RODO-2510 file (C-alpha; in nm, 4 decimals, decimal comma):
residues 93
     n   res          X          Y          Z
     1     m     0,8368    -0,6067    -1,3492
     2     i     1,0307    -0,8489    -1,1328
     3     i     0,8862    -0,8733    -0,7822
     4     t     1,1506    -0,8721    -0,5076
     5     p     1,1535    -0,7764    -0,1397
     6     d     1,2648    -0,4315    -0,2570
     7     i     0,9038    -0,3656    -0,3622
     8     i     0,8463    -0,1929    -0,0271
     9     r     1,0895     0,0775    -0,1392
    10     r     0,8616     0,1787    -0,4284
    11     e     0,6625     0,4991    -0,4421
    12     f     0,2940     0,4170    -0,3949
    13     i     0,1467     0,7631    -0,4553
    14     g    -0,0309     0,7523    -0,7883
    15     t    -0,0752     0,3748    -0,8001
    16     h    -0,4153     0,2103    -0,7843
    17     g    -0,4706     0,0510    -0,4432
    18     l    -0,7278    -0,1988    -0,3198
    19     i    -0,7769    -0,3195     0,0367
    20     s    -0,8135    -0,6948    -0,0027
    21     t    -0,8087    -0,7929     0,3664
    22     s    -0,8455    -0,5877     0,6819
    23     t    -0,9219    -0,6319     1,0487
    24     h    -1,1360    -0,3160     1,0192
    25     a    -1,4576    -0,4121     0,8383
    26     g    -1,5085    -0,0594     0,7037
    27     y    -1,1866    -0,0748     0,4997
    28     l    -1,2742    -0,3825     0,2924
    29     g    -1,3230    -0,3045    -0,0747
    30     i    -1,1860     0,0494    -0,0679
    31     s    -1,0084     0,1043    -0,3966
    32     g    -0,8770     0,3907    -0,6030
    33     p    -0,5630     0,5923    -0,6627
    34     v    -0,3331     0,6565    -0,3685
    35     l    -0,3271     1,0344    -0,3179
    36     d    -0,0946     1,0641    -0,0204
    37     e     0,0997     0,8602     0,2311
    38     t     0,1934     0,9303     0,5896
    39     k     0,3813     0,7223     0,8447
    40     n     0,0773     0,5118     0,9373
    41     t    -0,1836     0,5760     0,6669
    42     f    -0,2579     0,5829     0,2967
    43     v    -0,5024     0,8388     0,1611
    44     i    -0,7065     0,6715    -0,1143
    45     q    -0,9669     0,8369    -0,3356
    46     h    -1,2712     0,6073    -0,3278
    47     e    -1,5903     0,6991    -0,5138
    48     g    -1,5071     1,0697    -0,5150
    49     k    -1,4196     1,0834    -0,1443
    50     t    -1,0843     1,0586     0,0283
    51     k    -1,0423     0,7731     0,2744
    52     n    -0,7610     0,7393     0,5272
    53     v    -0,6635     0,3752     0,5650
    54     i    -0,4360     0,2601     0,8471
    55     k    -0,1513     0,0562     0,6988
    56     d    -0,1037    -0,1836     0,9904
    57     l    -0,4640    -0,3127     0,9793
    58     s    -0,4799    -0,3993     0,6098
    59     v    -0,3404    -0,6027     0,3234
    60     f    -0,3129    -0,3979     0,0042
    61     q    -0,3159    -0,4875    -0,3637
    62     f    -0,1327    -0,2316    -0,5743
    63     q    -0,1473    -0,2126    -0,9523
    64     f     0,1520    -0,0381    -1,1058
    65     c     0,1557     0,1448    -1,4389
    66     d     0,2968    -0,1578    -1,6250
    67     g    -0,0017    -0,3702    -1,5148
    68     t     0,1783    -0,5629    -1,2419
    69     v    -0,0407    -0,6366    -0,9392
    70     v     0,1236    -0,7092    -0,6040
    71     e    -0,0248    -0,7860    -0,2637
    72     i     0,1620    -0,6405     0,0330
    73     d     0,0911    -0,6661     0,4049
    74     g     0,0517    -0,3134     0,5385
    75     s     0,2683    -0,3847     0,8415
    76     l     0,5687    -0,3940     0,6046
    77     l     0,4819    -0,0448     0,4823
    78     v     0,4524     0,1268     0,8213
    79     g     0,6935     0,4163     0,8404
    80     r     0,7616     0,7345     0,6544
    81     p     0,8093     0,6817     0,2813
    82     e     1,1577     0,8330     0,2900
    83     d     1,2611     0,5994     0,5744
    84     r     1,1438     0,2900     0,3854
    85     l     1,4334     0,3440     0,1445
    86     k     1,6697     0,2518     0,4274
    87     k     1,4675    -0,0501     0,5416
    88     t     1,5755    -0,4009     0,4470
    89     v     1,3482    -0,7032     0,4425
    90     k     1,4572    -1,0638     0,4654
    91     r     1,3584    -1,2659     0,1637
    92     l     1,0303    -1,4407     0,2408
    93     w     1,0408    -1,6915    -0,0451
***
């Protein structure tokens, strides 16, 4: 998979997510499949329980089905999933 700024347009439900950095200490280390997504949160299944993680407070690592792992700042993902399709991001590299 080629990583481009368009990665924020991907569907994250079903991917494996890990919170690598967060300003909320309780979110660190939460990992598991993403079950649902709202405007401001991801719902992640962690150790048999569902955890709501606020996007804006965290940096996420997502592993896609082809094995590609990407790290994305949650502030880029804030917004409804269907509205992210319309969003454009300036190239950061």
